[in-house]
C-alpha positions in Angstrom: -26.9 -19.3 -27.6 -24.8 -18.3 -24.5 -24.7 -20.9 -21.8 -25.0 -19.2 -18.4 -24.4 -20.5 -14.9 -24.9 -18.9 -11.5 -22.1 -19.9 -9.1 -20.3 -19.0 -5.9 -16.5 -18.5 -5.6 -15.1 -21.4 -3.5 -11.4 -20.8 -3.8 -8.9 -18.3 -5.4 -6.1 -19.7 -7.6 -3.1 -18.1 -9.3 -3.3 -14.7 -10.9 -1.3 -13.1 -13.7 -1.6 -9.8 -15.5 -5.2 -8.8 -15.3 -6.6 -12.3 -14.8 -7.4 -14.4 -11.7 -8.1 -18.1 -11.7 -10.9 -19.3 -9.5 -12.8 -22.4 -8.4 -16.5 -21.9 -8.5 -19.5 -24.1 -7.7 -22.7 -23.6 -9.7 -26.2 -23.8 -8.4 -26.4 -27.1 -10.1 -23.6 -28.5 -8.0 -20.9 -28.4 -10.7 -17.3 -27.5 -9.6 -15.7 -25.5 -12.4 -12.3 -23.8 -13.0 -13.1 -20.2 -13.9 -11.3 -17.1 -15.0 -12.1 -13.6 -13.9 -10.7 -10.5 -15.8 -10.2 -7.8 -13.2 -11.3 -5.1 -15.6 -14.6 -6.8 -16.1 -15.6 -8.2 -12.7 -13.3 -6.5 -10.2 -11.2 -8.4 -7.7 -12.9 -11.7 -6.8 -13.3 -13.0 -3.2 -14.3 -16.3 -1.7 -18.1 -16.5 -1.2 -18.9 -14.1 -3.9 -21.8 -14.9 -6.1 -20.9 -14.7 -9.8 -22.4 -15.2 -13.2 -20.3 -17.3 -15.6 -20.5 -18.5 -19.2 -19.7 -22.1 -20.0 -20.6 -22.7 -23.6 -17.1 -23.4 -25.0 -16.1 -25.3 -21.9 -19.2 -27.6 -22.3 -18.2 -28.4 -25.9 -14.7 -29.2 -25.0 -13.2 -26.4 -27.1 -9.8 -24.9 -26.6 -10.7 -22.2 -24.1 -8.0 -23.3 -21.7 -10.7 -25.3 -19.8 -12.3 -22.3 -18.1 -15.7 -20.9 -17.4 -15.5 -17.1 -17.7 -16.8 -14.7 -15.1 -19.1 -12.1 -16.6 -20.1 -10.2 -13.6 -20.5 -10.4 -9.8 -24.1 -9.2 -9.5 -24.0 -8.1 -5.9 -20.8 -6.1 -6.2 -20.6 -4.5 -9.6 -17.3 -2.7 -10.1 -17.5 1.1 -9.7 -17.8 3.2 -12.7 -14.3 4.1 -14.0 -13.4 7.8 -14.0 -13.8 9.7 -17.3 -10.8 8.9 -19.5 -9.6 10.0 -23.0 -10.0 7.8 -26.0 -12.8 6.7 -28.3 -11.5 3.4 -29.7 -14.1 0.8 -29.0 -13.1 -2.9 -28.8 -15.4 -5.9 -28.6 -17.6 -3.5 -30.6 -21.3 -3.8 -30.3 -21.0 -6.8 -27.9 -22.4 -6.5 -24.3 -18.8 -6.3 -23.1 -17.6 -3.6 -25.4 -15.1 -1.2 -23.9 -13.7 2.2 -24.8 -9.9 2.4 -24.8 -7.3 5.1 -25.7 -5.7 3.9 -28.9 -2.1 4.8 -29.5 -3.2 6.2 -32.8 -6.2 8.0 -31.2 -6.4 11.8 -31.7 -6.4 12.1 -27.9 -3.2 10.0 -27.6 0.1 11.7 -26.8 1.5 9.6 -29.6 -0.9 10.7 -32.3 1.5 13.3 -33.7 4.1 10.6 -34.1 1.8 8.1 -35.8 -0.3 10.6 -37.9 2.0 10.5 -40.8 4.2 7.5 -39.9 4.6 5.2 -42.9 7.9 3.4 -42.5 9.2 0.6 -40.3 12.8 1.5 -41.2 13.6 -2.1 -42.2 12.6 -3.4 -38.7 12.4 -7.3 -38.8 8.8 -8.4 -38.3 8.5 -12.1 -37.4 5.1 -13.6 -38.3 3.7 -16.8 -36.8 0.5 -18.9 -36.7 0.2 -20.1 -33.1 0.6 -18.1 -29.9 2.9 -20.9 -28.6 5.5 -19.8 -31.1 6.0 -16.4 -29.3 8.3 -17.4 -26.4 10.4 -19.6 -28.8 10.8 -16.8 -31.3 11.8 -14.3 -28.5 14.3 -16.9 -27.1 15.8 -17.2 -30.6 16.1 -13.4 -30.9 18.0 -13.3 -27.6 20.2 -16.3 -28.5 21.0 -14.8 -31.9 22.1 -11.5 -30.3 24.1 -13.1 -27.5 26.0 -15.5 -29.6 27.1 -12.5 -31.8 28.1 -10.4 -28.8 25.5 -7.8 -29.6 23.1 -5.9 -27.3 19.8 -7.6 -26.7 17.2 -6.2 -29.1 14.1 -4.5 -27.8 11.2 -6.9 -28.8 7.6 -5.9 -29.1 4.6 -8.2 -29.6 1.7 -7.2 -31.8 -1.3 -9.4 -30.7 -3.9 -9.9 -33.4 -7.5 -11.0 -32.6 -7.6 -14.4 -34.2 -7.4 -16.2 -30.8 -8.0 -14.8 -27.4 -9.4 -11.2 -27.4 -8.2 -10.2 -23.9 -4.4 -10.0 -23.7 -4.8 -10.8 -20.0 -5.7 -14.4 -20.9 -2.1 -15.0 -21.9 0.2 -16.3 -19.1 2.9 -16.3 -21.8 2.7 -12.5 -22.3 2.5 -11.9 -18.6 5.6 -14.0 -18.0 7.6 -12.6 -20.8 6.8 -9.0 -19.7 7.7 -9.8 -16.1 11.0 -11.3 -17.1 11.9 -8.3 -19.4 11.9 -10.4 -22.5 9.1 -8.3 -24.1 9.3 -4.5 -24.2 5.6 -4.0 -24.8 2.5 -5.7 -26.2 0.3 -3.8 -28.7 -3.2 -5.2 -29.1 -4.8 -4.6 -32.5 -8.2 -5.2 -34.1 -10.7 -6.4 -31.5 -7.9 -7.6 -29.2 -7.5 -5.4 -26.1 -5.5 -5.1 -22.9 -2.0 -4.6 -24.2 0.4 -1.9 -23.1 -0.8 0.0 -26.2 -4.0 -0.4 -28.2 -4.2 0.1 -32.0 -6.8 -0.1 -34.7 -4.9 -2.3 -37.2 -1.9 -4.4 -37.6 -0.4 -1.6 -39.6 -0.7 1.0 -36.8 0.3 -1.6 -34.3 3.6 -2.2 -36.2 4.2 1.5 -36.6 3.6 2.0 -32.9 6.0 -0.9 -32.0 8.7 0.8 -34.0 8.1 4.5 -33.4 6.5 4.5 -29.9 8.0 1.4 -28.2 11.3 1.7 -30.1 11.3 -2.0 -30.9 14.2 -3.5 -32.9 12.2 -6.6 -33.6 8.4 -7.2 -33.6 6.6 -10.5 -33.4 3.0 -10.6 -34.9 0.9 -13.6 -33.9 -2.7 -14.2 -32.6 -3.5 -14.5 -29.0 -3.9 -17.9 -27.2 -6.3 -20.2 -29.0 -6.6 -21.1 -32.6 -9.7 -21.6 -34.7 -9.5 -24.3 -37.3 -12.0 -26.2 -39.3 -9.9 -28.8 -41.2 -10.4 -26.8 -44.4 -7.8 -25.1 -46.6 -8.9 -21.6 -45.7 -11.0 -21.9 -42.5 -8.4 -21.2 -39.8 -7.5 -18.0 -37.9 -3.8 -18.4 -38.6 -4.4 -17.2 -42.2 -3.7 -13.8 -40.7 0.0 -14.6 -40.6 0.1 -14.1 -44.4 -1.7 -10.8 -44.0 0.9 -9.7 -41.4 3.6 -10.4 -43.9 1.9 -8.0 -46.3 1.5 -5.3 -43.7 5.2 -5.5 -42.8 6.3 -5.4 -46.4 4.0 -2.5 -47.4 5.4 -0.5 -44.5 9.0 -1.1 -45.3 9.7 -3.7 -42.7 11.6 -6.9 -43.2 9.1 -9.8 -43.1 10.4 -13.0 -41.5 8.0 -16.0 -41.8 8.1 -18.4 -38.9 7.0 -21.9 -40.0 4.5 -23.9 -38.0 6.3 -27.3 -37.8 5.7 -30.5 -35.9 7.4 -33.8 -35.8 4.8 -35.3 -33.4 1.4 -34.1 -34.6 -0.8 -37.2 -35.5 -2.6 -35.2 -38.2 -0.9 -35.5 -41.6 -1.8 -32.0 -42.6 0.2 -30.6 -39.7 3.2 -33.0 -39.9 6.3 -31.3 -41.0 5.3 -27.9 -42.2 1.6 -27.4 -41.4 -0.8 -26.7 -44.2 -1.6 -23.5 -42.3 1.9 -22.1 -43.0 1.8 -23.3 -46.6 -1.5 -21.6 -47.3 -0.8 -18.4 -45.3 2.7 -17.8 -46.8 2.0 -19.5 -50.2 -1.3 -18.0 -51.1 -2.1 -15.0 -48.8 1.4 -13.4 -48.4 1.9 -11.4 -51.6 5.2 -9.7 -50.8 8.5 -11.6 -50.4 9.5 -12.7 -46.9 12.4 -14.6 -45.5 11.1 -18.1 -44.9 13.4 -19.5 -42.1 14.0 -23.3 -42.2 15.8 -25.1 -39.3 18.9 -27.1 -40.0 18.6 -29.8 -37.4 21.9 -31.0 -36.0 22.7 -34.6 -35.0 24.7 -35.8 -32.0 24.1 -36.6 -28.4 21.4 -34.0 -28.0 19.4 -34.1 -31.2 19.8 -37.7 -32.4 22.6 -40.2 -32.8 24.1 -41.0 -36.2 24.5 -44.6 -37.3 27.8 -46.3 -37.9 28.4 -44.5 -41.1 27.7 -41.1 -39.6 24.3 -40.8 -41.4 21.5 -39.4 -39.2 18.5 -41.8 -38.8 15.6 -41.0 -41.1 12.9 -42.9 -39.3 9.7 -40.9 -38.8 9.9 -38.8 -35.7 13.6 -38.1 -35.8 14.7 -34.6 -36.3 16.7 -35.6 -39.4 13.6 -37.0 -40.9 11.6 -33.9 -39.9 14.3 -31.6 -41.5 14.2 -33.5 -44.8 10.4 -33.3 -44.9 10.4 -29.6 -44.1 12.9 -28.8 -46.8 10.8 -30.7 -49.3 7.5 -29.0 -48.3 9.0 -25.5 -48.2 10.3 -25.7 -51.8 6.9 -24.5 -53.0 7.2 -21.3 -51.0 10.7 -20.1 -51.9 12.5 -19.2 -55.1 12.5 -20.3 -57.8 9.1 -21.9 -57.4 7.7 -19.4 -55.0 8.1 -15.7 -54.2 9.9 -16.0 -50.8 13.6 -16.2 -49.9 14.9 -19.4 -48.3 17.0 -18.9 -45.2 18.5 -21.8 -43.4 19.6 -21.5 -39.8 21.3 -24.1 -37.6 19.1 -25.5 -34.9 21.5 -27.3 -32.7 22.1 -28.0 -29.1 22.9 -24.4 -28.2 19.6 -23.2 -29.4 17.8 -26.1 -27.6 19.6 -24.9 -24.4 18.4 -21.4 -25.1 14.8 -22.5 -25.4 15.2 -24.2 -22.0 15.9 -20.8 -20.4 12.4 -19.5 -21.3 10.8 -17.8 -18.3 7.4 -19.3 -19.4 6.4 -22.9 -20.1 6.8 -24.0 -23.7 3.8 -25.9 -24.9 2.1 -26.2 -28.3 -1.0 -28.2 -28.9 -0.5 -29.8 -25.6 3.1 -30.9 -26.4 6.2 -29.8 -24.5 9.7 -29.0 -25.7 10.7 -32.7 -25.0 7.6 -34.0 -26.8 8.1 -31.9 -30.0 11.4 -30.1 -30.1 11.2 -29.5 -33.8 8.1 -27.2 -33.3 10.0 -24.9 -31.0 13.3 -25.0 -32.8 11.5 -24.0 -36.1 10.1 -21.0 -34.3 13.3 -20.1 -32.6 15.4 -20.0 -35.8 13.1 -17.3 -37.1 14.0 -15.2 -34.1 17.7 -16.0 -34.6 17.5 -14.7 -38.2 15.5 -11.6 -37.1 18.3 -10.7 -34.6 20.8 -10.9 -37.5 18.7 -8.4 -39.5 18.5 -5.7 -36.8 19.8 -2.5 -38.4 23.0 -1.3 -36.8 23.6 -4.7 -35.1 
């Protein structure tokens, strides 16, 4: 069942993209942090009466801690003018919307995509968590800059495993504003990107042939559904994205979900999510990128013999664990190619230049540097694969 609350807007908070944060007070006296999507409820104002949903918030799920504004009953947004397009997203839900898909027959790009079937060896970086996105893009930029090459055009294909509205992501809004992302393509039921597409396949083709991307990152929106089972997690789609990239003649680059700080054994080192998605779901070969953690004043101090410490939690220990776990994915045991990329102080510095906050599962760059370095090295490798670089 949907949990509804009537409320009044008490204060306006920050806004980004098509979203606005609010403080609302319900008729029961509860003060809640809420989020309004402008395309759904229009521009909010203090004193406005609104209807919000609070089900996931009440259960303490990973919704970002928000109630969501469904409608402002007294001031419904005006009907939008007739527009082209017949691609319906949030299909058959009360909030379904009709958008113009980049692959729609009414789209100016339909002629380009009608017979498009080749990504022309474009590197496609796949990842499990949305939090990997800014680290991967930082790695792409670092890889290009250290080689003296022009910065690649980076597109983001947002799948629908997490948030459905792209407007929920402060990360996407910040990366677009900073010019780190050329465009976002929302696929499946996800919506609100610069371009809309039906599938990951057409999303990738649009990234290459409409956006002109040199590198594309495929990852779900914010949020991640997991059940503590081998197959019951939304990040399984990372393996399917590898297949799509390979089938279309792209160069799949698998970014590993890594942590040196997660208290859950199944996510320590290489997460079982990556091991399942790339080991069981991905059926075409990909470059599995493993970080080579450096030691020194930034990333750990060697002992008197120059040997890095291997106590749990150190990056040297994490690197050894990752190499051991990834052996099942790469040749000769697995189908994928092992690629090792240095993850030293320069890359850590590059991550520090991100225009958006780096946070994964509530942990910052300082809390869990291995998580972000593991994502960033996939971006570094992708930059090296750019055709003509």
